[in-house]
N, C-alpha and C positions, 0 to 999 in steps of 0.2 A: 746795586747802587750805581754802577756805571751806566746801566740802561736808563735809570731815572734821571741822572745828570744829563745824559744825551737828550732825553725828551724835553727837559727844561731848557737846554740850549736851543733845541729845535723850536720850541714855543716862542723863545725870545727873539728868534730871527724871522718869525712869521709877521707879516704886516697886515694893516687894515686894508680892506678891499672895498672898492666902489664900483658897483655894477652900472654900466652905461648902456648896454645893448644886449638883446637876446636874438638869436637866430633859430628858426625852426626848419628842419630838413625832413621831408617826408618821403618815404620809399614804400611802394614803387611810384606813387604819384598822388596828387590831390583830387583825382577823379576816380571814384571807386564804384563798384557794383554793390547792391544791397547785401549786407551781411559779410562783405569782404573786410579785410584787415590791412592796415598799413603801419609801419614803424615811424614814429616821429622822434627825431633826435633833437635835443635841446642843447644849444651851445650858448654859453654865458661869456660875455666880454666886459672888460672894465679896466680899472687901474689899481695898482698896488704901490704902496710907499713903504720902503724899508731902508733903514740906515741912511735916510736923506735922499734915496734914489727912487725915482718914479718909473714904473714899467707899465706898459699897456699891452693888452692881448687877451688871450683866452684864460678864463679863470677856472680853478678846480672847485666848482660849486654845483651841488645837486639839490639844494634846499629850495627849489622853486615850487610853485603851486600851479595847478592846471584844472581846467574845467571845459565842458562842452556846452555850447549854446545853440538852440534852446536845450532844455533839460533832457528832452527825448531825442536829441540829435546824435546819439551813439554813446559809446562807452570808452573809457580810458583804463588801461591796466595799471597795476602798480609799477613804479619805475624799475629800470634795470640798466646795467652797463651796456652800452652799444655793442652789438655783436658783429658789425661789419668792420671794414678797414678804416681806421682813423689815425692818420699820422700828423695831424695838426698839433703843433707844440702848445704847451701852456706857458703863461707868463710865470716863470719859476722865481719865487722869492726866497728860497731856502739857500743859505750860504754854506752850511756845514756839509761835509761829505755824508755823514750819517743822515742828516736832514733830507738831502737829495734822494737818498735811497728810500727813506720813509715816505717822502712825498710821492715818489714813483709808485710805491706799493699802494699808497692811499688811492691814487687815481685808478688803479686796477681793482681794488677791493671795495671801495666805499663810494666812488663817484657814480651815482645812478643818473645817467644823462638821457635816457630814452624811455618811451612807453609805447604801447600798442593802442591804436585807435581802431575800434570795431564799428563799422557803419550799421545804422538801423535798417530795418526792412523797407521803410518808406523812403522813396526817392525825394531828394530836395537838396537845398543848400544849407550847410551847417558850418559852425565855427568852433575851432579849438583855440583857447587862450591860455597863455603861460605867463606868469608874472613872479617877479621878486621885488617886494616893496612897491615902489611906484613905476618901476620899469616893466612894461608889458608888451607882449608880441602876440599877434593874431595870425591864424592860418585858416583860410577859407577852403572848405572841402565840398565837392559836389558829388552826391550819390545819385547815380543814374543807371537804368537798365542797360544802356548801350556803352557803358564805360568799358575800358579794356579788361578782359578777363585775366585773372591771375590763376594759372593752373597749379593745383596742388599735385604732388606725386600720386599716381594712380595706385589704388589698393589692389593688390594681386591676390588677396585671400578673402574669402567670404564663407560664413558658416550658416548652414541650414537651421531650421527650427529644431529645438531639442525635442527628443522623444518624451512622452509623458513619464513623469517620475513615479516610482513606486516606493519612494522613501516615506515611511510613516510620519516623519517629522516635517515633511515638505510644506503642508498647509500651515503649520506653526511658523515656519521660516518665512513663508509668504505674508502671513498676517502681520508680523513684526518687522518686515523688511524695511531697511532705513530709507529715508528721504536724504539723498546725498547732494550737498552743495559743494561742488568741486571748483575751487578757484582756478583760474587760468592765467598764464603769463605769456611770455613771448613765443612759446612753442606749445600751443594748446593741445596739439596731438599727443604730446608727452604727458599732458595732464588728463587726457581722456581715459576713463575706465576701460580696461580691456581684459582679455584672458591670457594666460601664460603662453599658449600656443597661438597667439594672435597672428603670427606669421606663417602658420600652417605646419610648424614642426615643434618638437619638444626639446630643442636645443636652446638652453638659456643663454649661451655665450654668443648668440648672434642677434639677440633682441634689440640691443642699442642700434645697430646698423640697419635693422629691418623696420625701424619705426615708421618710416614714410611709406613702406609698401604693405605692412601688415594691416589687418582690419581694425577699424575704430569702433566696431560693434561693442555695445556696452554689456559687461557681465560683472556680477558680484558673486564671489565664492562664499559658501556657508557651511557650517558644521553644527550639529546638534548633540548635546549631552544632557542626560537626565539623571537627577538625584531623587531621593525620596521626597524632597520638598520643592524642588525647582527644575525648570528647564533652563539650560544655558545655550544661547544661540550666538555663534561666533561668525562674524561677517568679515571677510578679507577683501580689501580693495587693491587690486593688482595694477601696476603701471610698468611699462617697458623701460622707463628711465626715471631715475631720481636725478634731476638736473638743476643747474644754477647758471647765473650769468657770469660766473667765474669759477670754472671747475678745477680748483686746486685740490690737493690730496685731502680726501675725506669729505668733500662737499658734493660730489656726484658719484653715482655708480649705476651699473647695469642692473635692471630689474628693481622693483620696489613693491613692498607689500605691507601696508599698515592696516589697522582694523579696529573693531569694537567687540566687546563681549556684553551681551544682554543677560540679565538675571530676571527670570520670569517665574513668579510663584504659582505653583499648581493649586487646584481647588477653587479657582475663580472662573468657572465656566470652561468652555472648550479650549480657549487660548490663554487662560491665566491672567495674571496681573504683573505688568512690568514694574519692578521695584528699583532696579539699578542698571546703569549703563556705564561701562568703563571703556575708554578709548586709549589708543597708543599713538604717540607722536614722538618719534626719534628716541625710542627706548625710555620714554617717560609715560606713565599711566595717569590718566585723569578720570576722576570718579564723579558721577552725577546720580541723583536719586529722585524718585517721585514720592518718597515717604520722609516726612520730617523726623520721624522717630529713628531713622537710620543716621548714625553719626559717624564722625571721622574715626578711622582706625589708623593703619599705617599711612593712609592717604586722607587728605581733606575732601569734603564734598564740595565740588566746584560750583554746583548750581543744580537747578531743576532739569528734568528731561523734557525738552521741547518736542512736541508731537505734531505730525502732519496727518490730518484726517483721523485723529484719535488713536492710531495704533502704529504709526511709522515714525520712529525717533529721528530727529533731524541731526545729521552729522555733517560737520564742516571739514573739508579736506583742503589743506593749503596747496598752493601751486608750487611746482619744483620738487619739494621734499615730501609732500603729500601726508604730513602728519595729520592725525584725526583728532578733532575736538568736538564736544557737544555743541549743538546749534545755539544753546543759551550762553555759552562761554563768552566772556568779555573779550577774549582774544580772537573770536570768530569774526570774519569780515562779512558774514551773512546774517541778516536780521531774521531770526526764526519766528518773530511775532508778525512782522509785515511781509515775510517771504520775499525779500528783495536784497540785493547786494548793498551793503553800507558803503563799500568802496571797492575799487578794482573791478575785475571781470570774472565771470565764471559760468559753468554749466550746471544745471540742476537735473538730477536723475531720480526717477521713481520706478519701482518694480511694476512692470506691465506684462510679464511673461513672454517678452520678446526682446531681442537684442537690436535696438535701433542705433543708428550712427548720428552723432551730433553734426549739425550742419556747419557750425562755426563756434568760436570760443565764448559766445554769450547765449547759446541755445538753452531753451527751457523745457522742463518736463520730458526729457529724453528717456525712453523706456529701456530698462535693463532686464536681463534674464539672470536667474539664479543657477549656479552650478555647485553640485555637491563636492565638497573637499574630499570626503571619504572615497567617492567614486573617481575623482579626477586626479588627486594628488597622493593619497595615502599609500597605495601600493607602490607607486614609483619612489616615494620617499623611503621605502623599506627595501629597495633594490640596490644592493651594493655592487652589482656587476659593472665592469668597465664601460659598457654601452649606455649607462644611465647618464644622459647629458642634461637632465633637468635638475637634479639635486646633487648636492655635494656637502662637504663639511659634516660628515657623519659623526655623531657623538652619542655617548651613553647618558641618557636622562637620569639625573641624580636628584630626586626631590628631597625637600626638607620636611621635618615633622613626621617622619615615619610613614609617609604617604605611599600609595601604590606606584610601582615603577612600570616602565615599558619592558617588553620581553627582550628586545634587542636594540642595537644602535639604529638611529634614524637620521636621515638627511636633515641637518639643521639649517641649511641655506639653499636658495636657488642658485644654480651654477651661473656664474657670470664673471667677466674679467675686466670689462671696459671701465676705466677710472678707479676701480676698486674690486678686488676679488671676493665673491661670495658674500655680499653685503646684505642682500634682501633675504628675509626669513619667513617661512610659513609660521602659523600661530604656535606650533609646538617648539619653535626656536625663538620666540619672542622673549624679551626680558625687560624688566623695569629696573632702572638703575638704583632707585631709592631702596626698594625692598631687597634687591640683590646685594647691595652694599651692606645692609643691616642684617643679612642672612635670615630674612623672613621668607622669601620665595627664591627658588633656584631658577636657572635658565629654563624657559619653557613652562614653568609651573603655573604661572598666572592664568594661561588660557587652556593648557592641557588638563589641569586640575582646577576647574573654575570654581567649584564649591569651596575648596580650601582657599583659593586665591581671594575670592570676595569676602570670605570670613576673616581674612587677615587685613585686607585693605580697608574694610568698613566695619562698623560696630553695629550689629543687629540686636534690637532689644529682645527680651524673652518672648514677647508676643509675636515676634517674627522669627521663628527658629530657622536655622540653616543646617540641614542634614549634610554630612560629609560622606554619606554612603550612596554610591551610585547604583542606579538601575541599569543605565546604559552609558558606557564611555569606551568606545572601541579603541581610542587612542591610548588608553591604559589597559587594554585587553579585558574590559569588563563588558560582557554581553548578557542580555537576559536569556533565560532558558528557552523562551519561546518568543519569536518576533513575528508580528502580523503585518501584512502589507495593506490592510484595509482600514486601519484606524489612524487618527491623526497623531497619536503618540504611542510610545511603547511602555508598557507597564509590566512589572514582575508578576509571575503567576502566583496565585494564592497558595499559601502553605497548607498542608493537610491539618496540621495542628499549630497552635500558637503558644508555645511555652513561655512563661513569664517568670521573672525573677529580678533580684536587685542585689547590688553590693554598695555598702555605705563605707566611706573612707573618712578618716580624720587624720590630716597630715600637717606638718609644720614645714612650710616652703619659704625659701629665700632664693628666688631665681625662677627657674623653669623646670618643671617635672612632667613626666608622662606616666600615666597609669594604664596598665593593660589588664582588662577583666578576663580572667581565665581560670585555669586550675593548675597551680594556685595563681591568685592575682599578683602582679608584680608592679613595683614602683621604680622608675628610672629617673635619676637626676641628669638633666640636660645642661643646666647652667646654674651657677651659684653654689651655695653650701649644700652638703648632702641632706636629703629629705629625711625628716624624723617621722616614722610611721607610728602614730599613737594608737590607732585601731583600724582594723579592716574586717568587716562582717559581711558575709555573703550567704544567701539562702538557696543557692544552687549554682549551676554551671551553665552558661549560655551555649546552646547548640549553634551550629553554623546556620547562616541565613536569617537570623533574627535581626530586628531593628533595635537600635539603642537610643536612649536619650539621657541627659544628665541634668540634675537639679542641684544648684548650689544653695546650701543653708547658711554658710558662713565663709568669709574671705573677702579681702579688699580688691583682689585682682580678678583676672579672667579665668573661668573654667569652661572648657568647651570640647566637644568631640572633634577629633582629627582623624578618625577612622573607625571601623567596626570594633566596638569595645575598647577603644583607645581614647583616653581623655588627657588633654594638656592643661596644666595649671601654670598660669603666668603671674608671677608676683614681681612687679617692676619697681615697687617702692623700696626704700632703704630698710634693712633689717628683715627679720622673718615674720611670718604671720600664720595663724591657724586657719586651715581650710577644712570644712565639712561639706561633703556632697554625696549624692546618691546616683548611681548609674543603674538604670532599669533596662530591661530588654523584653521584647515581646515578639 
């Protein structure tokens, strides 16, 4: 109540403001080379009237509009707080002590008074205009080949071409490799895709300071996991900095790693059919689908999957924090239909089998190379020796739903200290706040156990079954008996025999229960009232290595496989209900 009263007092002391003038300050100057950038600071001046007193001076206003003329005369980034030294005072109209503190904080946190202008490749004279209401100011900019050069820090690291990959999933990862629309801000090098060892070493705690010297060659990390019904492709987008125009606690940190999980159904030719894409943005998962029959589960379906050239899902990465969204998302600043930026500035990346460098913060179609997460990160993440400078925050993976575990503790974060310790995480350390809070998915489970993750996040119809049995998932220590290096995918070897059988269950469930098919079958109550076992009939015992499926005959809730011979019954409505279902194996 005290805070609310103070805010009311503050609001009562604020006055009406009249803007009379705008000033535009450009650094390093208004004469630029093609593709060079300059910072434009916008200063707003006017008058304020409070308690009968009129003051003139600089105003705390950042709600101005801006544009470049002509339309192809360059690009303007989204606004940010000026990063240089600025000691010019504002016309302070707040009279209370609390109000003065609040206003001072507001100028640091919310007043965005600058933007980056990026010159086009074509020399010429261009104009930037800024306006508030009828007050307008213009800045003439000349783009010329003989303009003063602004030297960026020299990159001291360069990586040669990667050796040919023998990963049997590589062709699959290339086929579905994302089209990345990376928004850029006032430090586009911090927004450029890179590799963890971009500075030539595996020490994560010097990546922030080495940003200007390390390589801006473009890389995307990938992992592949295979179940009986799907391939899961996980793409990680690494950046040396998570940055902001005001790095207070929690808003910036050393290293950053967001990403996407693709769910590709097998049985549709060599590369399958992309059914779902889920993205991670600041510990929140967003879901997209190409099938209207796939409905909301723990997450809503945010929209369709936008594709580039038929097989490359469009992913938008925000500047600064690098959260990932689908290209069709209304929150994306990139138009995935017209393939252009709706607002702001950005670099677009495509997989080209080579690691190119962006030339500037509005470069297009920059080629990136794919790097195997299993080959580059996994062994280091399992190394708990003191000399491991890449990974830290080792933890024991504790999945929910009785799902497979990891054999030992694993590094859950990339090592880093600047602005925040160990904030960036590889995919087995990712979590989604919504499903974690509701105890649906544990830390790391969304991407490390993607079949289970997608089955909880989205609701697949019976015509599109999702098997929870893995053929290949090295992150959960599930490897096929035989792995070939000549095929595009890994499949389980055929069994000598195919034993078949079934168990039929009739249960009364009020909450959540898990059934284990074995000798004897067991029923476990996970939540709600104890399960009533009306009848259980089996015509055999399933041997190891068989495949299971479940068919529900009666029940209002969800009945689905959560592991080999393990079925979960979810009854979320009030009161109990009868469930009849059959578990078959082959």
